[in-house]
Backbone as CSV, one residue per row, in Angstrom:
resi,resn,N_x,N_y,N_z,CA_x,CA_y,CA_z,C_x,C_y,C_z
1,MET,0.843,-1.184,0.000,0.000,0.000,0.000,0.885,1.243,0.000
2,SER,0.568,2.194,-0.824,1.324,3.425,-0.932,0.851,4.440,0.100
3,ASP,1.804,5.205,0.654,1.447,6.283,1.574,1.136,7.565,0.828
4,LYS,1.296,7.529,-0.487,1.020,8.721,-1.284,-0.484,8.992,-1.290
5,PRO,-0.864,10.228,-0.932,-2.291,10.568,-0.904,-2.925,10.448,-2.284
6,ASN,-4.172,10.024,-2.305,-4.945,9.942,-3.533,-6.166,10.829,-3.409
7,ILE,-6.041,12.046,-3.920,-7.184,12.948,-3.957,-7.358,13.419,-5.397
8,PHE,-8.618,13.616,-5.755,-8.953,13.884,-7.146,-9.821,15.129,-7.265
9,ILE,-9.569,15.916,-8.293,-10.356,17.114,-8.560,-11.720,16.697,-9.104
10,TYR,-12.773,17.168,-8.466,-14.137,16.912,-8.938,-14.764,18.164,-9.537
11,GLU,-14.388,19.330,-9.027,-14.911,20.595,-9.544,-13.760,21.579,-9.631
12,GLU,-13.787,22.417,-10.671,-12.787,23.461,-10.833,-13.449,24.640,-11.528
13,GLN,-13.208,25.838,-10.990,-13.839,27.023,-11.565,-12.952,28.242,-11.317
14,THR,-12.859,29.102,-12.306,-12.189,30.385,-12.142,-13.218,31.371,-11.605
15,PHE,-12.816,32.160,-10.618,-13.712,33.148,-10.025,-12.901,34.347,-9.564
16,THR,-13.601,35.410,-9.208,-12.967,36.590,-8.654,-13.494,36.782,-7.239
17,VAL,-12.582,36.863,-6.275,-12.964,37.075,-4.875,-13.802,38.342,-4.792
18,GLY,-14.908,38.243,-4.084,-15.800,39.384,-3.916,-16.923,39.435,-4.933
19,GLN,-16.930,38.490,-5.873,-18.045,38.373,-6.807,-18.801,37.100,-6.464
20,GLU,-20.107,37.172,-6.533,-20.935,36.034,-6.143,-20.503,34.769,-6.890
21,THR,-20.180,33.748,-6.107,-19.699,32.477,-6.650,-20.312,31.339,-5.852
22,PHE,-20.669,30.274,-6.544,-21.301,29.108,-5.919,-20.802,27.870,-6.659
23,VAL,-20.038,27.033,-5.965,-19.505,25.812,-6.576,-19.896,24.645,-5.678
24,ASP,-20.655,23.710,-6.236,-21.068,22.564,-5.431,-20.496,21.284,-6.003
25,SER,-20.389,20.282,-5.128,-19.865,18.982,-5.537,-20.535,17.892,-4.714
26,THR,-21.170,16.975,-5.413,-21.787,15.812,-4.776,-21.163,14.574,-5.404
27,VAL,-20.761,13.632,-4.548,-20.141,12.410,-5.048,-21.115,11.244,-4.946
28,GLU,-20.694,10.110,-5.477,-21.587,8.956,-5.639,-22.231,8.465,-4.348
29,ASN,-21.577,8.653,-3.188,-22.155,8.201,-1.921,-23.056,9.267,-1.291
30,ASN,-23.321,10.334,-2.033,-24.221,11.423,-1.643,-23.605,12.417,-0.659
31,ASN,-22.312,12.297,-0.352,-21.654,13.356,0.401,-21.603,14.580,-0.501
32,ALA,-21.778,15.760,0.095,-21.829,16.974,-0.718,-21.212,18.148,0.028
33,VAL,-20.593,19.049,-0.755,-20.013,20.276,-0.223,-20.318,21.427,-1.176
34,ILE,-20.228,22.633,-0.653,-20.442,23.836,-1.447,-19.418,24.884,-1.018
35,PHE,-18.814,25.540,-1.998,-18.027,26.743,-1.737,-18.867,27.923,-2.195
36,GLU,-18.922,28.968,-1.353,-19.693,30.153,-1.706,-18.925,31.411,-1.345
37,ASP,-18.886,32.344,-2.282,-18.450,33.717,-2.029,-19.709,34.555,-2.189
38,ASN,-20.151,35.184,-1.110,-21.392,35.966,-1.152,-21.125,37.465,-1.290
39,GLU,-19.948,37.804,-1.787,-19.476,39.172,-2.005,-18.925,39.834,-0.749
40,GLU,-19.043,39.170,0.411,-18.473,39.672,1.665,-17.525,38.664,2.300
41,THR,-17.894,37.377,2.210,-17.091,36.311,2.802,-17.056,35.098,1.885
42,GLY,-16.082,34.243,2.126,-16.025,32.939,1.475,-16.235,31.875,2.525
43,TYR,-17.109,30.915,2.255,-17.402,29.821,3.186,-17.419,28.501,2.424
44,PHE,-17.116,27.430,3.149,-17.164,26.068,2.633,-18.141,25.312,3.521
45,TYR,-19.127,24.634,2.905,-20.203,23.985,3.652,-20.220,22.484,3.400
46,ALA,-20.493,21.712,4.442,-20.837,20.300,4.304,-22.362,20.241,4.274
47,ILE,-22.908,19.490,3.318,-24.352,19.489,3.070,-24.932,18.084,3.248
48,ASP,-26.118,18.024,3.826,-26.873,16.772,3.938,-27.823,16.693,2.752
49,ARG,-27.480,15.912,1.756,-28.304,15.781,0.544,-29.579,14.986,0.814
50,ASN,-29.614,14.265,1.920,-30.772,13.424,2.225,-31.833,14.144,3.052
51,ASN,-31.558,15.377,3.464,-32.477,16.085,4.357,-32.651,17.534,3.896
52,ASN,-33.264,17.722,2.746,-33.579,19.060,2.224,-32.359,19.964,2.110
53,LEU,-31.212,19.393,1.813,-29.971,20.149,1.642,-29.596,20.951,2.881
54,ASP,-29.817,20.394,4.057,-29.438,21.050,5.302,-27.926,21.222,5.376
55,ILE,-27.507,22.328,5.966,-26.078,22.565,6.200,-25.670,21.824,7.462
56,LEU,-24.709,20.905,7.313,-24.196,20.157,8.451,-23.149,20.964,9.210
57,ASP,-22.308,21.673,8.470,-21.225,22.434,9.070,-20.790,23.511,8.085
58,ALA,-20.199,24.581,8.607,-19.707,25.687,7.784,-18.312,26.075,8.260
59,LEU,-17.437,26.369,7.295,-16.071,26.788,7.604,-15.789,28.122,6.929
60,HIS,-15.315,29.079,7.698,-14.967,30.400,7.181,-13.647,30.301,6.425
61,ILE,-13.631,30.800,5.193,-12.435,30.746,4.362,-11.763,32.111,4.301
62,TYR,-12.517,33.167,4.066,-11.931,34.508,4.028,-13.006,35.576,4.167
63,ASN,-12.554,36.769,4.554,-13.341,37.992,4.443,-12.831,38.685,3.193
64,VAL,-13.711,39.056,2.309,-13.320,39.696,1.051,-12.443,40.918,1.322
65,SER,-12.782,41.698,2.327,-12.034,42.926,2.616,-10.577,42.660,3.007
66,ASP,-10.271,41.437,3.434,-8.913,41.097,3.855,-8.056,40.489,2.744
67,VAL,-8.645,40.166,1.611,-7.906,39.520,0.524,-7.151,40.589,-0.268
68,ILE,-5.833,40.455,-0.328,-4.983,41.471,-0.945,-5.137,41.521,-2.461
69,ASP,-5.112,40.366,-3.120,-5.127,40.332,-4.591,-6.480,39.914,-5.148
70,LYS,-7.545,40.454,-4.552,-8.890,40.037,-4.942,-9.276,40.439,-6.365
71,ASP,-8.526,41.359,-6.972,-8.839,41.776,-8.335,-8.317,40.787,-9.379
72,LYS,-7.478,39.843,-8.967,-6.931,38.841,-9.890,-7.832,37.608,-9.913
73,PRO,-7.995,36.964,-11.065,-8.780,35.727,-11.120,-8.152,34.644,-10.235
74,SER,-8.981,33.879,-9.589,-8.550,32.770,-8.735,-9.154,31.475,-9.251
75,ILE,-8.535,30.367,-8.888,-9.058,29.053,-9.268,-9.444,28.300,-8.002
76,VAL,-10.726,27.963,-7.913,-11.211,27.158,-6.804,-11.351,25.722,-7.293
77,ARG,-10.896,24.797,-6.448,-11.034,23.367,-6.745,-11.637,22.668,-5.543
78,ILE,-12.551,21.756,-5.828,-13.060,20.848,-4.802,-12.539,19.477,-5.164
79,LEU,-11.828,18.872,-4.214,-11.207,17.571,-4.426,-11.759,16.592,-3.399
80,TRP,-11.781,15.320,-3.776,-12.256,14.261,-2.882,-11.203,13.163,-2.792
81,THR,-11.158,12.523,-1.631,-10.304,11.341,-1.506,-10.898,10.222,-2.350
82,GLU,-10.087,9.243,-2.635,-10.511,8.122,-3.478,-11.726,7.399,-2.905
83,ASP,-11.830,7.332,-1.572,-12.961,6.653,-0.931,-14.192,7.560,-0.794
84,LEU,-14.102,8.808,-1.260,-15.209,9.780,-1.279,-15.717,10.154,0.109
85,LYS,-14.832,10.077,1.104,-15.226,10.382,2.477,-14.697,11.719,2.970
86,LYS,-13.789,12.343,2.208,-13.220,13.627,2.611,-13.188,14.559,1.413
87,ALA,-13.611,15.805,1.646,-13.624,16.829,0.605,-12.664,17.947,0.996
88,PHE,-11.872,18.385,0.028,-10.874,19.424,0.239,-11.231,20.647,-0.601
89,LEU,-10.989,21.838,-0.052,-11.159,23.080,-0.786,-9.784,23.685,-1.032
90,SER,-9.478,23.883,-2.310,-8.219,24.505,-2.711,-8.529,25.772,-3.499
91,ILE,-7.837,26.849,-3.142,-7.927,28.081,-3.918,-6.498,28.463,-4.295
92,ASN,-6.272,28.575,-5.602,-4.943,28.893,-6.117,-3.878,27.938,-5.575
93,ASN,-4.222,26.655,-5.595,-3.308,25.580,-5.184,-2.905,25.646,-3.715
94,TYR,-3.752,26.209,-2.880,-3.520,26.256,-1.438,-4.758,25.679,-0.760
95,TYR,-4.544,24.667,0.091,-5.674,24.029,0.767,-6.157,24.899,1.923
96,HIS,-7.435,25.266,1.853,-8.041,26.122,2.861,-8.922,25.362,3.846
97,ALA,-9.502,24.234,3.428,-10.460,23.542,4.298,-10.621,22.086,3.877
98,VAL,-11.072,21.272,4.869,-11.345,19.850,4.639,-12.559,19.454,5.470
99,PHE,-13.439,18.679,4.859,-14.512,18.018,5.602,-14.264,16.521,5.584
100,ASP,-14.296,15.909,6.758,-14.149,14.462,6.931,-15.537,13.935,7.310
101,PHE,-16.233,13.357,6.333,-17.611,12.921,6.555,-17.708,11.724,7.488
102,ASP,-16.734,10.825,7.466,-16.764,9.672,8.371,-16.707,10.093,9.833
103,ASN,-15.839,11.033,10.127,-15.641,11.460,11.512,-16.416,12.720,11.863
104,LYS,-17.248,13.171,10.926,-18.070,14.367,11.140,-17.211,15.509,11.676
105,ALA,-16.193,15.866,10.880,-15.246,16.890,11.305,-14.953,17.852,10.162
106,GLY,-14.813,19.120,10.491,-14.443,20.135,9.524,-13.265,20.928,10.038
107,TYR,-12.331,21.226,9.132,-11.108,21.942,9.496,-10.861,23.059,8.486
108,CYS,-10.397,24.209,8.980,-9.981,25.295,8.088,-8.792,26.012,8.717
109,ARG,-8.148,26.860,7.946,-6.913,27.512,8.402,-7.128,28.382,9.631
110,THR,-8.288,29.001,9.771,-8.542,29.869,10.927,-9.193,29.122,12.085
111,GLY,-9.739,27.938,11.820,-10.453,27.207,12.864,-11.791,27.827,13.220
112,PHE,-12.277,28.727,12.376,-13.526,29.444,12.653,-14.628,28.976,11.729
113,PRO,-15.824,28.874,12.183,-16.273,29.081,13.555,-16.006,27.852,14.419
114,SER,-16.276,27.992,15.693,-16.140,26.864,16.611,-17.081,25.747,16.203
115,SER,-16.843,24.578,16.744,-17.696,23.428,16.470,-19.148,23.757,16.780
116,ASN,-20.048,23.258,15.931,-21.472,23.483,16.181,-22.042,22.487,17.185
117,ASN,-21.207,21.545,17.631,-21.595,20.528,18.611,-22.825,19.729,18.182
118,LYS,-23.110,19.749,16.910,-24.228,18.989,16.354,-23.643,17.939,15.418
119,TRP,-23.165,18.371,14.287,-22.518,17.451,13.351,-21.037,17.346,13.662
120,THR,-20.399,18.480,13.890,-18.976,18.505,14.188,-18.764,18.470,15.687
121,LEU,-18.141,17.396,16.154,-17.960,17.223,17.590,-16.516,17.452,18.035
122,ILE,-15.625,17.753,17.104,-14.236,17.993,17.474,-14.082,19.406,18.019
123,SER,-13.093,19.626,18.863,-12.881,20.968,19.399,-11.794,21.717,18.637
124,GLU,-10.800,21.009,18.122,-9.711,21.656,17.383,-10.000,21.603,15.893
125,ARG,-10.241,22.777,15.291,-10.636,22.839,13.886,-9.586,23.496,12.999
126,HIS,-8.416,23.787,13.544,-7.363,24.420,12.735,-6.747,23.411,11.773
127,LEU,-6.709,23.797,10.513,-6.125,22.963,9.473,-4.639,23.290,9.343
128,THR,-3.813,22.248,9.398,-2.367,22.386,9.222,-1.934,21.554,8.027
129,ASP,-0.733,21.798,7.527,-0.213,21.010,6.412,-0.095,19.541,6.790
130,ASP,0.338,19.256,8.021,0.439,17.858,8.468,-0.928,17.183,8.507
131,LEU,-1.932,17.903,8.949,-3.287,17.346,8.992,-3.810,17.077,7.587
132,ILE,-3.483,17.937,6.649,-3.891,17.720,5.257,-3.333,16.394,4.742
133,ILE,-2.066,16.140,5.013,-1.437,14.887,4.568,-2.133,13.698,5.220
134,GLU,-2.401,13.788,6.504,-3.061,12.688,7.209,-4.478,12.454,6.686
135,LEU,-5.219,13.517,6.482,-6.607,13.384,6.026,-6.715,12.940,4.572
136,SER,-5.687,13.187,3.782,-5.766,12.824,2.362,-5.561,11.327,2.127
137,LYS,-5.143,10.611,3.161,-5.007,9.161,3.034,-6.391,8.528,3.112
138,THR,-6.646,7.587,2.250,-7.960,6.938,2.249,-7.951,5.772,3.224
139,SER,-9.116,5.483,3.747,-9.231,4.359,4.681,-9.308,3.049,3.916
140,ASN,-9.099,1.979,4.617,-9.160,0.651,4.007,-10.515,-0.012,4.195
141,ASN,-11.475,0.723,4.700,-12.805,0.152,4.983,-13.605,-0.047,3.730
């Protein structure tokens, strides 16, 4: 078995920070995520496709006012692990967030907002490069 992570691009879109953007991705096991820029903030959502598209968890990605190069086009990618249990958000080849559907956990660079204590039961939500490597490995289940 290889330790090399296997994650695959499922969605890719060019967008401009601060302009309304909506990118969704649903995989074969019905796990779903959405990236949204609502012209003020960027958020990444885990979605329950089986229950009227309820939001399971939300991760803050950026405040538009804080983005330095927002006038330049950006590339957003939603990637999934081979087992379709983890979704990654990449903007301009930098990982900003991950949802782990098996463990009901969401992580982002700022760790904001705190756990909703409903779907996400973990207390530490800060995404690190080491955590990205660990989460990108697929399970053997």
